[in-house]
Steps between C-alpha positions, in 0.01 A plus 500: 500500500639842399549779760204694357284191526602457865400860572165460322438172683566670834290809426207328328474184709695490826418856616120487439481150647686609812307827544151358442583183696634686804213751514245222459667285769511780758141612438374142511681429828350808664143433386500123557655535846217737595253258341637203697465694826141596415415146389641350820293740709181440299538120513544523878182709523318245286603210724395694813172589330414137434583411859270780617214388273521146638428627849267782391295352213238777511743717297499256209188656344667843485810344345285341228334836431849654467590222257208603278631856479858385436389257227309779321798735531742240362275415206488869403877540533573181307271610218679834460850363573505130399876468559438516874341158482657168586844373588801731498759286321285400197388862451860619540612257230222634279640851552861397446426308180293789366176301503304738722486882502491685833542832684786446739416741783127425515570127497771537764266673746215262417702180549651634824169571672271240343735215588511626860120494497513134388736419790270675747205287389721192513475393136769230450716700259861606557701821514795383289302530175395861564862577597618375160225695326580823684868454420406462133292818514782689671730382221272678252482799733877536512507531119179704457666846520714397201242277333495678164875468454556175687170314451686188393671478840165480676461123487859442612446728798168331575678164500751637750215629715326163499823329608561760769142460627543124523837543674372744763181302565677166547849601613639288214694727260651229279156342460376838383757508221428140396128588505560759223669249274281195563154640567472854366675456162575126488833576330851617580624841389807693621299823498223354713765355730670838545179690578361226726826464694539876544141543621524209742840615630380853582170370638683257728744766623216745567301236688798406715560867587133546591511190719778657707291807579153346534580146625333338199526126436612467139459120482177327406566210738723462803804274473404135531685216668495207260630146559805354329407353163662171404525379142319178589188715561496637145170316452336755728511804265390267218189399697426860600554620143261243357234564765513880470530478119181295478332746738617789280340339195170451685503850648574662162214305341278606790604864445392484136167345600434772760601777260284362219203450732511852649586695185315305231217293643423767760600786271145640517542574871634847582856505642390669822290196596787258434739714705249521782453121503879450521513746793223315684661160442830645625324629811344160572832321450689754710254465788571125503878541483735777391712229333233484228546867403754784473825494301621163628824632649397419856381156385837419343679609820279265702533205261880529497496423873212255542185385325137460607293190432459348154137616491602859573778491239265373229241761602764777474607372160149486353363820655806716430527373141133573432502846661831609347409412142143625537631835625754518219243407235268774631784749464554581867838674537775285649779261408522125453863435597459462877167313471671254263782455750245436774334232285840338452567517873161343579537221245853418611390508864254224411780306328739561789246397761427184303868410463559550871213260573668250264822515701700789357692701760279788619803730475454497123152656523613866461729411209210324325282812536779719361546262206125502443494880479784486248320236295180703497674814369671291233190306397220755526694801375714290259814679622743229621809726506323771701373230737851359553661840560213611723531187716873562545453871576176521695441150639840430658592233244855609417627163626229296327558580135466140374156424654377847397602442138346152500166608646471803268583297190269209588205731567563693178525179293171370645314819401662489155390139453139607551547815287383723783523877445654710775277695736656819360410411141143408593450823693663713228288340227185570702607861555578562132177333388300716740686822413471463121155340494328587173815633330646341187840331506692563177832390353710754307793451263737783399856621437676767709844656474743552788556876505835660597521590873197282578489273805545186290839602354784291645273263691434134439147401403457288814605792725212719383162481672290506184124563521313198627452221246732666245747281315791613282473259209809617309766773477615648167828695502625712209522288181494168681207264497265496796619272781301316765654543846376194688675573829462879498875558527529731200611853587287759323648788304354820357333428167407140577156408366301277735214278390270485803170338581296575808158429645315750714169630630633857506676574169571875558676434831699208354603715204611786729707257706666358189582851374662584835742211440591533130456877461228727360381403151195423293445143393231301327339211680239249406288259694637149459218248473726204419706397805 
């Protein structure tokens, strides 16, 4: 690389990535730390409220009346701002991939307060998803003052914000970076890696500094004491992986059934009634036991130490699964990450309890639960690498790499054998279908030229975050014939002519995003009816 090329590389790539990544990381750490403090307080109030209602049942009627008002309010807000609905991570991925439009500040405020409202009621949804979503929104916010000139950097910055949000919420910075590569974009890119790493680094530093002043616990779970694992017990993670993998397949099928039932067969019922019914069912379940409701964090903490009876464990599994996916399908704001972990903890507690009864050393119980959580993340979210890194970082498994890898891989293979879609994909598909209901999906085919001084110059095809569902079919340079770049490693130069095809619901926005990458120009496009 020539000296001038080094300078251009530094100015056009390293500097913006570092600036946008650092600003996004710091802002995300500040906001998510405040959010975690508020969420912890609200969840504590919710638990105390359920305890109070058990001893003072005459207040239940007033709570139900309040639920009616809240359900009406939410239905109005969701109609005017549909991106406030549902799980945080799937919606964030929709934003990052350019599948869903949004207004960053309005959505940020809405997700912050509406998710806290869900926690107050006790709806079994988590706070990690909203943290990722707010980080994504802050990533757009950090670029918004320069959006006209640096629009193309928006999705990179949003990716960094999502990673930073995950890192701050879980106390697992490396998992946050792996999350960007495996879940958000499902590909590796040096540019994504730079922005994600910078955002997570500054978010982690900011969080650690805040913890010194405000005595904040930055870890999702306390350090666990796990037994020594011997190679002769390698069968154990295999058994746990199979059991949780099969459960993941069943739960994902159940999720699709619930979603289809509520949104299609009961599509004639107004959303406010569905939301109200979920609130009432949550109230009934919470009055029986708080283990049936809330985010599931307290439940995981309890199951890591000891387990209740088999009947109670199966009841927790069925009730929490039904409530969580019903709430998500109705669009109630909140995440799915912690609830999924709680399902994994419950299922593996059943397995662990059964193995102990069959003669396995009871000291292995906590390890089995930890492996079950790992298997559930791998199987239900279809993110085995994130699951492995998360177990090592957040679940005290740094000395148990082999069983963690085995359980994650086995669970993932089981779900692949049954062709089960991830919970993120199911939720995202439902969100997109709902958002673009009635709009026509079209495929366009066209040629564009890489303009001098445009963002694309000097970058490899795979490094660029093209508009969603856009494919570069070939690259024509000077007098040479057009070439197909299968692996996306070709470095673009000014004057290159790209043959692109893309599918979209929103053609003007997709076109504007493409122009921000290759440079301002007019080009002809036609609808491609032969795919």
